[in-house]
Structures are given as structure tokens and as C-alpha cells.
C-alpha positions in Angstrom: 37.4 3.4 -27.2 33.7 3.8 -26.9 31.9 2.8 -23.7 30.2 -0.6 -24.0 26.7 -1.1 -22.7 23.5 -2.7 -23.5 21.4 -1.4 -26.4 17.6 -2.0 -26.3 15.4 -1.4 -29.2 13.2 1.7 -29.1 10.1 -0.4 -29.8 10.2 -1.8 -26.3 9.9 1.7 -24.9 7.1 2.7 -27.3 5.1 -0.4 -26.3 5.6 0.3 -22.6 4.7 3.9 -23.1 1.4 2.8 -24.9 0.7 0.3 -22.1 1.1 3.0 -19.5 -1.4 5.2 -21.4 -3.8 2.3 -21.5 -3.4 1.6 -17.8 -3.9 5.3 -17.1 -7.1 5.2 -19.1 -8.3 2.2 -17.0 -7.3 4.0 -13.9 -9.4 7.1 -14.9 -12.3 4.8 -15.9 -12.6 3.6 -12.3 -14.2 7.0 -11.6 -17.4 5.6 -13.1 -17.5 2.7 -10.7 -19.3 3.3 -7.4 -17.4 3.7 -4.2 -16.2 0.7 -2.4 -13.3 -1.7 -2.0 -13.5 -3.0 -5.6 -12.9 0.5 -7.0 -10.0 1.2 -4.6 -8.5 -2.2 -5.3 -8.5 -1.5 -9.0 -7.0 1.9 -8.5 -4.2 0.4 -6.4 -3.7 -2.4 -8.9 -3.3 0.0 -11.8 -1.0 2.2 -9.7 1.3 -0.7 -8.8 1.3 -2.0 -12.4 2.3 1.4 -13.8 5.0 1.8 -11.1 6.3 -1.7 -11.9 6.6 -1.0 -15.6 8.3 2.3 -15.0 10.8 0.8 -12.7 11.4 -2.3 -14.8 11.8 -0.7 -18.2 12.5 3.0 -17.9 14.8 2.6 -14.9 16.4 -0.5 -16.6 15.7 -2.8 -13.6 14.6 -5.6 -16.0 18.2 -5.9 -17.3 20.0 -5.5 -13.9 21.4 -8.2 -11.7 19.4 -9.7 -8.9 21.5 -8.1 -6.2 20.9 -4.6 -7.5 17.2 -5.3 -7.9 17.0 -6.5 -4.3 19.0 -3.5 -3.0 16.6 -1.1 -4.6 13.3 -2.9 -4.1 14.0 -4.7 -0.8 13.8 -1.8 1.6 10.4 -0.5 0.3 9.1 -4.1 0.6 10.3 -4.3 4.2 8.7 -0.9 5.0 5.4 -2.1 3.6 5.5 -5.2 5.8 6.3 -3.0 8.9 3.4 -0.6 8.0 1.1 -3.6 7.8 2.2 -4.9 11.2 1.7 -1.4 12.7 -1.8 -1.3 11.2 -2.6 -4.6 12.8 -1.3 -3.5 16.2 -3.2 -0.2 16.0 -6.4 -2.1 15.3 -5.8 -4.3 18.3 -5.0 -1.4 20.5 -8.1 0.5 19.4 -10.3 -2.6 20.0 -8.8 -3.1 23.5 -9.4 0.5 24.4 -12.9 0.4 23.2 -13.6 -2.8 25.1 -12.1 -1.6 28.5 -12.6 2.1 28.5 -16.1 2.3 27.2 -17.6 0.2 30.1 -19.6 2.1 32.7 -17.7 2.8 35.9 -19.3 1.2 39.0 -19.5 3.6 42.0 -17.0 3.0 44.8 -17.0 4.1 48.5 -19.7 6.4 50.0 -21.5 6.7 46.6 -21.8 2.9 46.5 -23.2 2.8 50.0 -25.7 5.6 49.3 -26.8 3.9 46.2 -27.3 0.6 48.0 -29.5 2.2 50.6 -32.0 3.5 48.0 
């Protein structure tokens, strides 16, 4: 008895393959845009779109159950949230250090008395 499974038409894969080439072309075209957040935002957008299409169609996640999808995609999502929280905390720590450790130190003891006399 033959193993039963889902059969998907090859045309889906050819369309996604073409779409990946198109997105790659757009990604390479961002080299002609000046530096800045807009350029990097486009690069990240195209990267996430290509990764999403690869996972959805070529790794067959589009046809899987929700539990399996959450099992595979859940942990990276949690890691991204934790990385974001660490970035916020690092920014706060750097700001606090800049505020408190960059202030001039006032003289204490004999140096303060000598400075007060002059």
C-alpha cells in the first residue's frame, strides 16, 4: 500500500520561486538607496518576506497544523522579544552610566580645604 500524503501542484512552487527572485531583486536594488533607516527597513522587510515564503511553502508549514507551526515558530519569536528587552535594558544602563559617571568629581578632604582658601 502506498503512503498517503498531500500532493501540491508544482505551479505553486514555481510561483514562489519567481516571487523569491523578484524579492531578491528588490533587495539588491536597495543598494541604490542612500544610507539610513529606510534602506535598512526595506532590507529587513525583504529578508523577512523571503524567509516567510521559504518556511511557508518549501518547508510545508502552510499545510501543517497550528500546533506544529507554533512549536517551530514560537521559540524564535520568544527569543526576538527577549533580545528586544535586553536592548532596552542595555540602553537604559548606558544612559544611567553616562549620567552618573561622566559628572565631574568634587574635591573632598584636604584638597577641598586648600581649594576653598584660594
